[in-house]
KEGURO-632871 format. One record per residue: residue number from 1; residue in one letter; x, y, z of N, C-alpha, C in turn. Coordinates in nm, 2 decimals, always signed. Each point is the difference from the previous one (the first is absolute). Layout:
REM KEGURO-632871
 resi resn     nu     nv     nw    cau    cav    caw     cu     cv     cw
  NUM    A      X      Y      Z      X      Y      Z      X      Y      Z
...
***
This chain:
REM KEGURO-632871
 resi resn     nu     nv     nw    cau    cav    caw     cu     cv     cw
    1    X  -1.01  +0.46  +2.06  +0.06  +0.05  -0.12  -0.04  -0.08  -0.12
    2    X  -0.07  +0.05  -0.09  -0.05  -0.08  -0.12  +0.07  +0.05  -0.12
    3    X  +0.07  -0.09  -0.07  +0.08  +0.03  -0.12  -0.05  -0.08  -0.12
    4    X  -0.04  +0.07  -0.10  -0.04  -0.06  -0.12  +0.11  -0.03  -0.10
    5    X  +0.00  -0.11  -0.07  +0.09  -0.04  -0.10  -0.08  -0.02  -0.13
    6    X  +0.04  +0.06  -0.11  -0.07  -0.01  -0.13  +0.10  -0.05  -0.10
    7    X  -0.05  -0.11  -0.07  +0.08  -0.05  -0.12  -0.10  -0.06  -0.10
    8    X  +0.05  -0.03  -0.12  -0.08  -0.07  -0.10  -0.02  -0.14  +0.03
    9    X  +0.09  -0.06  +0.09  -0.01  -0.14  +0.03  +0.09  -0.04  +0.12
   10    X  +0.08  -0.10  -0.02  +0.08  -0.05  +0.12  +0.13  +0.07  +0.01
   11    X  +0.04  +0.08  -0.10  +0.14  +0.06  +0.01  +0.02  +0.08  +0.13
   12    X  -0.10  +0.07  +0.04  +0.01  +0.09  +0.12  +0.03  -0.08  +0.13
   13    X  -0.02  -0.13  -0.01  +0.03  -0.08  +0.12  +0.15  +0.01  +0.03
   14    X  +0.09  +0.02  -0.10  +0.14  +0.02  +0.03  +0.03  +0.13  +0.08
   15    X  -0.09  +0.10  -0.02  +0.02  +0.12  +0.08  -0.06  -0.02  +0.14
   16    X  -0.12  -0.06  +0.00  -0.06  -0.03  +0.13  +0.09  -0.09  +0.09
   17    X  +0.08  -0.08  -0.06  +0.09  -0.08  +0.08  +0.10  +0.08  +0.08
   18    X  +0.05  +0.11  -0.07  +0.09  +0.09  +0.07  -0.08  +0.08  +0.11
   19    X  -0.12  +0.03  -0.03  -0.08  +0.08  +0.10  -0.02  -0.08  +0.13
   20    X  -0.02  -0.13  -0.02  -0.02  -0.09  +0.12  +0.13  -0.01  +0.08
   21    X  +0.11  +0.02  -0.06  +0.13  +0.01  +0.07  +0.03  +0.14  +0.07
   22    X  -0.03  +0.10  -0.08  +0.03  +0.14  +0.05  -0.11  +0.06  +0.09
   23    X  -0.13  -0.03  -0.04  -0.11  +0.05  +0.08  -0.09  -0.12  +0.03
   24    X  +0.04  -0.09  +0.10  -0.07  -0.12  +0.02  -0.14  +0.02  +0.07
   25    X  -0.02  +0.11  +0.08  -0.11  +0.02  +0.07  -0.10  +0.10  -0.07
   26    X  -0.08  -0.06  -0.09  -0.09  +0.08  -0.07  -0.11  -0.09  -0.06
   27    X  -0.11  +0.06  -0.04  -0.10  -0.08  -0.08  +0.02  +0.03  -0.15
   28    X  +0.01  -0.10  -0.08  +0.03  +0.02  -0.14  -0.12  -0.05  -0.09
   29    X  -0.03  +0.09  -0.09  -0.11  -0.04  -0.09  +0.07  -0.01  -0.14
   30    X  +0.00  -0.11  -0.06  +0.07  -0.03  -0.12  -0.10  -0.01  -0.11
   31    X  +0.00  +0.10  -0.10  -0.11  +0.00  -0.10  +0.07  -0.04  -0.13
   32    X  -0.04  -0.11  -0.06  +0.05  -0.05  -0.13  -0.10  +0.02  -0.11
   33    X  +0.03  +0.08  -0.10  -0.09  +0.03  -0.11  +0.02  -0.10  -0.11
   34    X  -0.02  -0.13  +0.04  +0.02  -0.11  -0.09  -0.09  +0.00  -0.13
   35    X  -0.11  +0.07  +0.01  -0.09  +0.01  -0.11  +0.06  +0.07  -0.12
   36    X  +0.10  +0.09  +0.03  +0.05  +0.09  -0.11  +0.15  -0.03  -0.03
   37    X  +0.06  -0.09  +0.06  +0.15  -0.03  -0.02  +0.01  -0.06  -0.14
   38    X  +0.12  +0.01  -0.06  +0.12  +0.08  +0.04  -0.01  +0.15  -0.04
   39    X  +0.04  +0.08  +0.10  -0.01  +0.15  -0.03  +0.10  +0.04  -0.11
   40    X  +0.11  -0.07  -0.01  +0.10  +0.04  -0.09  -0.04  +0.00  -0.15
   41    X  -0.11  -0.06  -0.03  -0.05  -0.01  -0.14  -0.13  +0.09  -0.02
   42    X  -0.03  +0.07  +0.11  -0.12  +0.09  -0.01  +0.04  +0.14  -0.04
   43    X  -0.10  +0.09  -0.03  +0.03  +0.14  -0.03  +0.02  +0.07  +0.13
   44    X  +0.06  +0.12  -0.01  +0.02  +0.08  +0.12  -0.14  +0.04  +0.06
   45    X  -0.09  +0.04  -0.08  -0.13  +0.04  +0.05  -0.07  -0.12  +0.07
   46    X  +0.01  -0.12  -0.05  -0.06  -0.12  +0.06  +0.06  -0.02  +0.14
   47    X  +0.13  +0.00  +0.00  +0.07  -0.02  +0.13  -0.04  +0.11  +0.10
   48    X  +0.00  +0.12  -0.04  -0.04  +0.11  +0.09  -0.14  -0.03  +0.06
   49    X  -0.09  -0.04  -0.08  -0.14  -0.03  +0.05  +0.00  -0.12  +0.10
   50    X  +0.08  -0.10  -0.03  +0.00  -0.12  +0.09  +0.06  +0.04  +0.13
   51    X  +0.10  +0.08  +0.00  +0.06  +0.04  +0.13  -0.09  +0.09  +0.07
   52    X  -0.06  +0.09  -0.06  -0.10  +0.09  +0.07  -0.11  -0.08  +0.06
   53    X  -0.05  -0.10  -0.07  -0.10  -0.09  +0.06  +0.05  -0.06  +0.13
   54    X  +0.13  -0.04  +0.00  +0.06  -0.06  +0.12  +0.01  +0.09  +0.11
   55    X  +0.04  +0.13  -0.03  +0.01  +0.10  +0.10  -0.13  +0.04  +0.06
   56    X  -0.11  +0.00  -0.08  -0.13  +0.03  +0.05  -0.04  -0.11  +0.10
   57    X  +0.04  -0.12  -0.03  -0.03  -0.11  +0.10  +0.08  +0.02  +0.13
   58    X  +0.12  +0.04  -0.01  +0.09  +0.03  +0.11  -0.06  +0.11  +0.09
   59    X  -0.05  +0.10  -0.07  -0.06  +0.12  +0.07  -0.13  -0.05  +0.07
   60    X  -0.07  -0.09  -0.06  -0.13  -0.05  +0.06  +0.03  -0.07  +0.13
   61    X  +0.11  -0.08  +0.00  +0.03  -0.08  +0.12  +0.09  +0.07  +0.10
   62    X  +0.03  +0.13  -0.03  +0.07  +0.09  +0.09  +0.14  -0.05  +0.04
   63    X  +0.08  -0.01  -0.10  +0.14  -0.04  +0.03  +0.08  +0.12  +0.05
   64    X  +0.11  -0.02  +0.07  +0.09  +0.11  +0.04  +0.10  +0.03  -0.11
   65    X  +0.03  -0.09  -0.09  +0.10  +0.02  -0.10  -0.02  -0.11  -0.11
   66    X  +0.05  +0.02  -0.12  +0.00  -0.10  -0.10  +0.13  -0.01  -0.07
   67    X  +0.04  -0.12  -0.03  +0.12  -0.03  -0.08  -0.05  -0.04  -0.14
   68    X  +0.04  +0.07  -0.10  -0.03  -0.04  -0.14  +0.11  -0.10  -0.03
   69    X  -0.02  -0.13  +0.02  +0.11  -0.10  -0.01  +0.01  -0.05  -0.14
   70    X  +0.01  +0.09  -0.09  +0.00  -0.03  -0.15  +0.08  +0.12  -0.07
   71    X  +0.11  -0.03  -0.06  +0.07  +0.10  -0.07  -0.07  +0.06  -0.11
   72    X  -0.08  -0.08  -0.08  -0.07  +0.06  -0.11  -0.11  +0.09  +0.05
   73    X  -0.08  -0.04  +0.10  -0.10  +0.09  +0.05  +0.06  +0.13  +0.06
   74    X  +0.11  -0.01  +0.07  +0.06  +0.11  +0.05  +0.04  +0.10  -0.11
   75    X  +0.06  -0.05  -0.10  +0.06  +0.09  -0.11  -0.11  +0.08  -0.07
   76    X  -0.12  -0.06  -0.01  -0.10  +0.07  -0.08  -0.10  +0.07  +0.08
   77    X  -0.01  -0.03  +0.13  -0.12  +0.05  +0.07  +0.03  +0.08  +0.14
   78    X  +0.11  -0.02  +0.05  +0.02  +0.04  +0.14  -0.01  +0.16  +0.02
   79    X  +0.04  +0.07  -0.10  +0.00  +0.15  +0.02  -0.14  +0.05  +0.03
   80    X  -0.09  -0.04  -0.08  -0.14  +0.04  +0.02  -0.06  -0.05  +0.12
   81    X  +0.03  -0.13  +0.04  -0.06  -0.06  +0.12  +0.03  +0.08  +0.12
   82    X  +0.13  +0.05  +0.01  +0.04  +0.07  +0.12  -0.08  +0.13  +0.02
   83    X  -0.05  +0.05  -0.11  -0.08  +0.12  +0.01  -0.14  -0.02  +0.03
   84    X  -0.05  -0.13  -0.02  -0.14  -0.03  +0.01  -0.04  -0.07  +0.13
   85    X  +0.10  -0.05  +0.07  -0.03  -0.07  +0.13  +0.08  +0.06  +0.11
   86    X  -0.07  -0.01  +0.12  +0.06  +0.07  +0.12  +0.11  -0.09  +0.07
   87    X  -0.01  -0.13  -0.02  +0.10  -0.09  +0.06  +0.13  -0.01  -0.08
   88    X  +0.11  -0.02  +0.07  +0.13  -0.01  -0.07  +0.00  -0.12  -0.10
   89    X  +0.05  +0.02  -0.12  +0.01  -0.10  -0.10  +0.15  -0.01  -0.04
   90    X  +0.06  -0.12  +0.02  +0.14  -0.03  -0.03  +0.01  -0.09  -0.12
   91    X  +0.08  +0.04  -0.10  +0.01  -0.08  -0.12  +0.13  -0.08  -0.01
   92    X  +0.01  -0.07  -0.11  +0.13  -0.07  -0.03  +0.08  +0.08  -0.11
   93    X  +0.13  -0.02  +0.01  +0.09  +0.06  -0.10  +0.11  -0.10  -0.02
   94    X  +0.03  -0.03  -0.13  +0.11  -0.10  -0.02  +0.13  +0.05  +0.07
   95    X  +0.07  -0.09  +0.06  +0.11  +0.03  +0.08  +0.13  +0.03  -0.09
   96    X  -0.02  +0.10  -0.09  +0.10  +0.03  -0.09  +0.12  +0.08  +0.07
   97    X  -0.04  +0.09  +0.09  +0.11  +0.08  +0.06  +0.10  -0.09  +0.07
   98    X  -0.03  -0.09  +0.10  +0.10  -0.08  +0.06  +0.07  -0.09  -0.10
   99    X  -0.06  -0.04  -0.10  +0.06  -0.09  -0.10  +0.10  +0.08  -0.08
  100    X  -0.03  +0.12  -0.04  +0.09  +0.09  -0.07  +0.13  +0.03  +0.08
  101    X  -0.03  +0.03  +0.13  +0.11  +0.04  +0.09  +0.10  -0.12  +0.01
  102    X  -0.06  -0.12  +0.01  +0.08  -0.12  +0.01  +0.08  -0.02  -0.12
  103    X  -0.06  +0.01  -0.12  +0.06  -0.03  -0.12  +0.11  +0.10  -0.05
  104    X  -0.02  +0.12  +0.04  +0.10  +0.10  -0.03  +0.13  -0.03  +0.07
  105    X  -0.01  -0.06  +0.12  +0.13  -0.04  +0.07  +0.06  -0.13  -0.06
  106    X  -0.09  -0.08  -0.07  +0.05  -0.12  -0.06  +0.03  +0.01  -0.14
  107    X  -0.03  +0.11  -0.06  +0.02  +0.02  -0.15  -0.09  -0.09  -0.08
  108    X  -0.12  -0.02  +0.05  -0.09  -0.10  -0.07  -0.13  +0.08  -0.04
  109    X  -0.09  -0.07  -0.07  -0.12  +0.06  -0.04  -0.12  -0.05  +0.09
  110    X  -0.11  +0.06  -0.01  -0.12  -0.04  +0.07  -0.11  -0.05  -0.09
  111    X  -0.06  -0.11  +0.03  -0.11  -0.05  -0.08  -0.13  +0.02  +0.08
  112    X  -0.10  +0.07  -0.05  -0.13  +0.01  +0.07  -0.10  -0.08  -0.07
  113    X  -0.06  -0.09  +0.08  -0.11  -0.09  -0.05  -0.13  +0.05  +0.05
  114    X  -0.09  +0.02  -0.08  -0.13  +0.05  +0.04  -0.11  -0.03  -0.10
  115    X  -0.12  +0.05  +0.01  -0.10  -0.01  -0.10  +0.02  +0.10  -0.11
  116    X  -0.06  -0.02  -0.11  +0.02  +0.09  -0.11  -0.06  +0.14  +0.03
  117    X  -0.11  +0.01  +0.07  -0.06  +0.13  +0.04  +0.08  +0.08  +0.09
  118    X  +0.06  -0.07  +0.10  +0.09  +0.07  +0.09  +0.12  +0.06  -0.07
  119    X  +0.06  -0.08  -0.09  +0.12  +0.05  -0.07  -0.04  +0.11  -0.10
  120    X  -0.12  +0.00  -0.05  -0.04  +0.11  -0.09  -0.03  +0.13  +0.07
  121    X  -0.03  +0.00  +0.12  -0.04  +0.12  +0.07  +0.11  +0.10  +0.02
  122    X  -0.04  +0.13  -0.01  +0.10  +0.11  +0.02  +0.06  +0.00  +0.14
  123    X  -0.08  -0.05  +0.10  +0.05  +0.00  +0.13  +0.13  -0.08  +0.01
  124    X  +0.00  -0.12  -0.07  +0.12  -0.08  +0.01  +0.12  +0.07  -0.08
  125    X  -0.03  +0.05  -0.11  +0.11  +0.07  -0.08  +0.06  +0.12  +0.08
  126    X  -0.09  +0.07  +0.06  +0.05  +0.12  +0.08  +0.09  -0.05  +0.12
  127    X  -0.03  -0.11  +0.06  +0.08  -0.06  +0.11  +0.14  -0.03  -0.06
  128    X  +0.01  -0.07  -0.11  +0.13  -0.03  -0.06  +0.08  +0.12  -0.03
  129    X  -0.07  +0.10  -0.06  +0.07  +0.13  -0.04  +0.05  +0.08  +0.12
  130    X  -0.08  +0.00  +0.11  +0.05  +0.07  +0.12  +0.12  -0.06  +0.05
  131    X  +0.02  -0.13  -0.02  +0.12  -0.07  +0.05  +0.11  +0.01  -0.10
  132    X  -0.02  +0.07  -0.11  +0.10  +0.01  -0.11  +0.05  -0.14  -0.03
  133    X  -0.09  -0.09  -0.02  +0.04  -0.14  -0.02  -0.06  -0.07  -0.13
  134    X  -0.04  +0.09  -0.10  -0.06  -0.05  -0.12  +0.09  -0.10  -0.07
  135    X  +0.13  +0.03  +0.00  +0.09  -0.09  -0.08  +0.03  -0.13  +0.07
  136    X  -0.03  -0.01  +0.13  +0.04  -0.12  +0.07  -0.13  -0.08  +0.04
  137    X  -0.12  +0.04  -0.03  -0.12  -0.07  +0.04  -0.07  -0.06  -0.13
  138    X  -0.01  -0.13  +0.00  -0.07  -0.07  -0.10  -0.13  -0.05  +0.06
  139    X  -0.10  -0.02  -0.09  -0.13  -0.04  +0.05  -0.05  -0.12  -0.08
  140    X  -0.09  -0.08  +0.06  -0.06  -0.11  -0.07  -0.14  -0.03  +0.07
  141    X  -0.10  +0.00  -0.09  -0.14  -0.04  +0.05  -0.01  -0.15  +0.01
  142    X  -0.05  -0.04  +0.12  -0.02  -0.15  +0.02  -0.14  -0.02  +0.05
  143    X  -0.10  +0.05  -0.07  -0.14  -0.01  +0.04  -0.04  -0.14  +0.02
  144    X  +0.06  -0.10  -0.07  -0.04  -0.14  +0.01  +0.02  -0.05  +0.14
  145    X  +0.09  +0.06  +0.08  +0.02  -0.05  +0.13  -0.12  +0.03  +0.09
  146    X  -0.07  +0.11  -0.03  -0.12  +0.03  +0.07  -0.11  -0.11  -0.02
  147    X  -0.01  -0.04  -0.12  -0.10  -0.10  -0.03  +0.04  -0.13  +0.06
  148    X  +0.12  -0.04  +0.00  +0.05  -0.12  +0.07  -0.03  +0.00  +0.15
  149    X  +0.03  +0.12  +0.06  -0.02  +0.01  +0.14  -0.15  -0.02  +0.04
  150    X  -0.09  +0.06  -0.08  -0.14  -0.01  +0.03  -0.05  -0.14  -0.03
  151    X  +0.08  -0.09  -0.07  -0.04  -0.14  -0.01  +0.08  -0.08  +0.10
  152    X  +0.07  +0.06  +0.09  +0.08  -0.07  +0.10  +0.11  -0.08  -0.06
  153    X  +0.06  +0.04  -0.11  +0.11  -0.06  -0.06  +0.12  +0.08  +0.02
  154    X  +0.09  -0.05  +0.09  +0.12  +0.08  +0.04  +0.13  -0.06  -0.05
  155    X  +0.02  -0.13  +0.02  +0.12  -0.06  -0.04  -0.03  -0.13  -0.08
  156    X  -0.05  +0.03  -0.12  -0.05  -0.11  -0.08  +0.08  +0.00  -0.13
  157    X  -0.01  -0.11  -0.08  +0.07  +0.00  -0.13  -0.05  +0.10  -0.09
  158    X  -0.13  +0.03  +0.01  -0.06  +0.10  -0.09  +0.05  +0.14  +0.03
  159    X  +0.02  +0.03  +0.13  +0.07  +0.13  +0.04  +0.14  +0.01  -0.05
  160    X  +0.07  -0.11  +0.02  +0.14  -0.02  -0.04  +0.01  +0.03  -0.16
  161    X  -0.08  -0.06  -0.07  +0.00  +0.02  -0.15  -0.03  +0.14  -0.04
  162    X  -0.09  +0.06  +0.07  -0.04  +0.14  -0.03  +0.12  +0.09  +0.03
  163    X  +0.06  -0.01  +0.11  +0.12  +0.08  +0.04  +0.11  -0.02  -0.09
  164    X  +0.03  -0.13  -0.04  +0.11  -0.03  -0.09  -0.02  +0.07  -0.13
  165    X  -0.12  +0.01  -0.05  -0.03  +0.06  -0.13  +0.02  +0.16  +0.01
  166    X  -0.06  +0.05  +0.11  +0.00  +0.15  +0.01  +0.14  +0.06  +0.04
  167    X  +0.08  -0.08  +0.07  +0.13  +0.05  +0.05  +0.11  -0.04  -0.09
  168    X  -0.02  -0.08  -0.10  +0.10  -0.06  -0.09  +0.09  +0.10  -0.06
  169    X  -0.05  +0.11  -0.04  +0.08  +0.10  -0.07  +0.09  +0.09  +0.09
  170    X  -0.02  -0.01  +0.13  +0.07  +0.09  +0.09  +0.15  -0.04  +0.02
  171    X  +0.08  +0.10  +0.01  +0.14  -0.02  +0.04  +0.01  -0.01  +0.15
  172    X  -0.03  -0.11  +0.05  -0.02  -0.02  +0.15  +0.11  +0.06  +0.08
  173    X  +0.12  -0.01  -0.04  +0.12  +0.04  +0.08  +0.01  +0.16  +0.00
  174    X  -0.08  +0.07  -0.08  +0.01  +0.14  +0.01  -0.08  +0.06  +0.12
  175    X  -0.08  -0.08  +0.06  -0.09  +0.05  +0.11  +0.05  -0.03  +0.14
  176    X  +0.01  +0.10  +0.08  +0.04  -0.02  +0.14  -0.12  +0.00  +0.09
  177    X  -0.12  +0.05  -0.05  -0.12  +0.00  +0.08  -0.12  -0.02  -0.09
  178    X  -0.10  -0.07  +0.05  -0.13  -0.02  -0.06  -0.11  +0.06  +0.09
  179    X  -0.08  +0.09  -0.05  -0.11  +0.06  +0.08  -0.13  -0.07  -0.03
  180    X  -0.06  -0.05  +0.10  -0.13  -0.06  -0.02  -0.11  +0.10  +0.02
  181    X  -0.04  +0.06  -0.12  -0.09  +0.11  +0.00  -0.15  -0.03  -0.01
  182    X  -0.03  -0.12  +0.05  -0.14  -0.04  +0.01  -0.01  -0.09  +0.12
  183    X  -0.10  +0.03  +0.08  -0.01  -0.07  +0.13  -0.02  -0.16  -0.01
  184    X  -0.05  -0.04  -0.12  -0.01  -0.14  -0.03  +0.14  -0.07  -0.01
  185    X  +0.10  +0.08  -0.05  +0.13  -0.06  -0.04  +0.08  -0.06  +0.12
  186    X  +0.00  +0.05  +0.12  +0.07  -0.06  +0.11  -0.04  -0.15  +0.02
  187    X  -0.12  -0.03  -0.04  -0.05  -0.14  +0.01  +0.08  -0.09  -0.09
  188    X  +0.08  +0.06  -0.10  +0.08  -0.08  -0.09  +0.15  +0.02  +0.02
  189    X  +0.03  +0.05  +0.12  +0.14  +0.04  +0.03  +0.10  -0.11  -0.02
  190    X  -0.04  -0.12  +0.05  +0.09  -0.12  +0.00  +0.03  -0.04  -0.15
  191    X  -0.11  -0.01  -0.08  +0.02  -0.04  -0.14  +0.07  +0.10  -0.08
  192    X  -0.03  +0.13  +0.02  +0.07  +0.11  -0.07  +0.15  +0.00  +0.03
  193    X  +0.04  -0.03  +0.12  +0.14  +0.01  +0.03  +0.08  -0.11  -0.08
  194    X  -0.07  -0.10  -0.05  +0.07  -0.10  -0.07  +0.05  +0.05  -0.14
  195    X  -0.06  +0.11  -0.04  +0.04  +0.05  -0.14  +0.11  +0.11  +0.01
  196    X  +0.04  +0.04  +0.12  +0.10  +0.10  +0.02  +0.12  -0.06  +0.07
  197    X  +0.11  +0.08  +0.01  +0.11  -0.04  +0.07  -0.02  +0.00  +0.15
  198    X  +0.09  -0.07  +0.08  -0.02  -0.01  +0.14  +0.03  +0.14  +0.06
  199    X  +0.07  +0.08  -0.07  +0.03  +0.14  +0.06  -0.11  +0.10  -0.02
  200    X  -0.10  -0.03  -0.09  -0.11  +0.09  -0.03  -0.09  +0.02  +0.12
  201    X  -0.02  +0.12  +0.04  -0.08  +0.03  +0.12  -0.15  +0.04  -0.05
  202    X  -0.10  -0.05  +0.07  -0.13  +0.03  -0.04  -0.06  +0.10  +0.10
  203    X  -0.07  +0.10  -0.05  -0.06  +0.10  +0.08  -0.15  +0.01  -0.03
  204    X  -0.08  +0.02  +0.11  -0.14  +0.04  -0.02  -0.03  +0.10  +0.11
  205    X  -0.11  +0.08  -0.03  -0.03  +0.11  +0.09  -0.09  -0.02  +0.12
  206    X  -0.03  -0.13  +0.03  -0.11  -0.03  +0.10  +0.04  +0.05  +0.14
  207    X  +0.12  -0.04  +0.04  +0.04  +0.04  +0.14  +0.00  +0.15  +0.02
  208    X  +0.05  +0.07  -0.10  +0.01  +0.14  +0.00  -0.14  +0.07  +0.01
  209    X  -0.09  -0.06  -0.07  -0.14  +0.05  +0.00  -0.06  -0.01  +0.14
  210    X  +0.02  -0.12  +0.06  -0.06  -0.02  +0.13  +0.07  +0.09  +0.11
  211    X  +0.13  +0.02  -0.01  +0.07  +0.08  +0.09  -0.05  +0.15  -0.01
  212    X  -0.03  +0.04  -0.13  -0.06  +0.13  -0.02  -0.14  +0.01  +0.06
  213    X  -0.08  -0.10  -0.01  -0.13  -0.01  +0.05  +0.01  +0.01  +0.16
  214    X  +0.09  -0.07  +0.06  +0.02  +0.01  +0.14  +0.03  +0.14  +0.05
  215    X  +0.08  +0.07  -0.07  +0.04  +0.13  +0.03  -0.12  +0.10  -0.01
  216    X  -0.08  -0.02  -0.10  -0.12  +0.08  -0.02  -0.10  -0.02  +0.12
  217    X  -0.02  -0.13  +0.03  -0.10  -0.03  +0.11  +0.05  +0.06  +0.13
  218    X  +0.13  -0.01  +0.02  +0.06  +0.06  +0.13  -0.02  +0.15  +0.00
  219    X  +0.03  +0.07  -0.11  -0.02  +0.14  +0.00  -0.14  +0.05  +0.02
  220    X  -0.09  -0.09  -0.04  -0.15  +0.04  +0.02  -0.05  -0.05  +0.13
  221    X  +0.08  -0.07  +0.08  -0.04  -0.04  +0.13  -0.10  -0.12  -0.01
  222    X  +0.00  -0.08  -0.11  -0.08  -0.12  -0.01  +0.08  -0.11  +0.06
  223    X  -0.06  -0.06  +0.10  +0.07  -0.11  +0.07  -0.07  -0.13  -0.01
  224    X  +0.08  -0.11  +0.01  -0.06  -0.14  -0.01  -0.11  -0.02  +0.10
  225    X  -0.10  -0.08  -0.04  -0.11  -0.03  +0.09  -0.04  -0.15  -0.01
  226    X  +0.03  -0.07  -0.11  -0.04  -0.14  -0.02  +0.13  -0.08  -0.03
  227    X  +0.00  -0.12  +0.04  +0.12  -0.09  -0.02  -0.03  -0.10  -0.11
  228    X  +0.07  +0.03  -0.11  +0.02  -0.10  -0.11  -0.14  -0.06  -0.05
  229    X  -0.09  +0.09  -0.04  -0.12  -0.04  -0.05  +0.00  +0.04  -0.15
  230    X  -0.03  -0.10  -0.09  +0.00  +0.03  -0.14  -0.14  -0.05  -0.06
  231    X  -0.06  +0.09  -0.08  -0.12  -0.04  -0.08  +0.03  +0.01  -0.15
  232    X  -0.03  -0.10  -0.07  +0.01  +0.01  -0.15  -0.13  +0.02  -0.07
  233    X  +0.00  +0.09  -0.09  -0.12  +0.03  -0.08  +0.03  +0.00  -0.15
  234    X  -0.10  -0.03  -0.08  +0.02  +0.01  -0.14  -0.07  +0.12  -0.06
  235    X  -0.01  +0.02  -0.13  -0.04  +0.12  -0.06  -0.13  +0.05  +0.05
  236    X  -0.10  -0.08  +0.03  -0.13  +0.05  +0.04  -0.01  +0.00  +0.15
  237    X  +0.11  -0.01  +0.07  -0.01  +0.01  +0.15  -0.04  -0.12  +0.07
  238    X  -0.01  -0.11  -0.07  -0.03  -0.13  +0.07  +0.12  -0.08  +0.03
  239    X  -0.01  -0.10  +0.08  +0.12  -0.09  +0.03  +0.04  -0.07  -0.12
  240    X  +0.13  -0.03  -0.02  +0.04  -0.06  -0.13  -0.05  -0.15  +0.00
  241    X  -0.01  -0.05  -0.13  -0.05  -0.14  -0.01  +0.10  -0.09  +0.07
  242    X  -0.04  -0.12  +0.03  +0.07  -0.09  +0.08  +0.13  -0.05  -0.07
  243    X  +0.00  +0.00  -0.13  +0.12  -0.05  -0.07  +0.11  +0.11  -0.01
  244    X  -0.02  +0.12  +0.05  +0.10  +0.10  +0.00  +0.05  +0.01  +0.14
  245    X  +0.11  -0.07  +0.03  +0.05  -0.02  +0.14  +0.11  +0.11  +0.02
  246    X  -0.05  +0.12  +0.03  +0.09  +0.12  +0.02  +0.09  -0.03  +0.12
  247    X  -0.05  -0.05  +0.10  +0.08  -0.02  +0.13  +0.11  -0.10  -0.03
  248    X  -0.02  -0.10  -0.08  +0.10  -0.10  -0.03  +0.12  +0.07  -0.08
  249    X  -0.04  +0.08  -0.10  +0.10  +0.07  -0.08  +0.08  +0.09  +0.09
  250    X  -0.07  +0.08  +0.09  +0.06  +0.09  +0.09  +0.10  -0.07  +0.09
  251    X  -0.04  -0.11  +0.06  +0.08  -0.08  +0.09  +0.13  -0.05  -0.07
  252    X  -0.02  -0.05  -0.12  +0.11  -0.05  -0.08  +0.10  +0.12  -0.03
  253    X  -0.05  +0.11  -0.03  +0.09  +0.12  -0.03  +0.07  +0.04  +0.12
  254    X  -0.06  +0.00  +0.11  +0.06  +0.05  +0.13  +0.12  -0.08  +0.03
  255    X  +0.01  -0.12  -0.04  +0.12  -0.08  +0.03  +0.12  +0.04  -0.09
  256    X  -0.02  +0.09  -0.10  +0.10  +0.03  -0.09  +0.06  +0.15  +0.03
  257    X  -0.06  +0.07  +0.10  +0.05  +0.13  +0.02  +0.05  +0.02  +0.15
***
């Protein structure tokens, strides 16, 4: 069973980490489009083309399924992709629904952190409207965290100062839940929690995405065939440069879930 993962960089490793727990017996191809990151600052048409290039590569190596492990790429491109490729394609969606359910019981608001492009997309606004949660959901774009992640800066003074500035105006006690709407953001889970109350619950959609993938594979009769094999590729399909230690980042993240 060969499963492709697509992301603009290292953020999708947070989703792959859940896959290794839920679907441990598989061959994983992790495709990082580092040449074009960050996606959150690109146009919709640019992102669509980058993702299509990635899917063409996945089709070439004959994967059984693909996870678009990027909220931004999912929000702008996944509809057309599913029509153009024969293999199942599973995308990311900010975990707004469980966060809203939780906060309605607590009488609190939800804060969604994501990239600016994800938050501008109609797909996101339709999700909030379907939940009848427009008045209780606030949003904030934190694209700077993507850049920090790709520089392997996770718990540094620079990140601390950035978050202090961006979050300073928030009424922290109003929020019962924070939704991490970008797959890079769980890498900052520890430092983000410092800016909210101990009671604030953090949500992300990674585990739900992989559970959905597992259900699709089961329905299609696609069964495991390889044990824990991972290959990392970059934009042009070559192995990543030696200074990009994806395995180390993945191993570090696995200790936190």
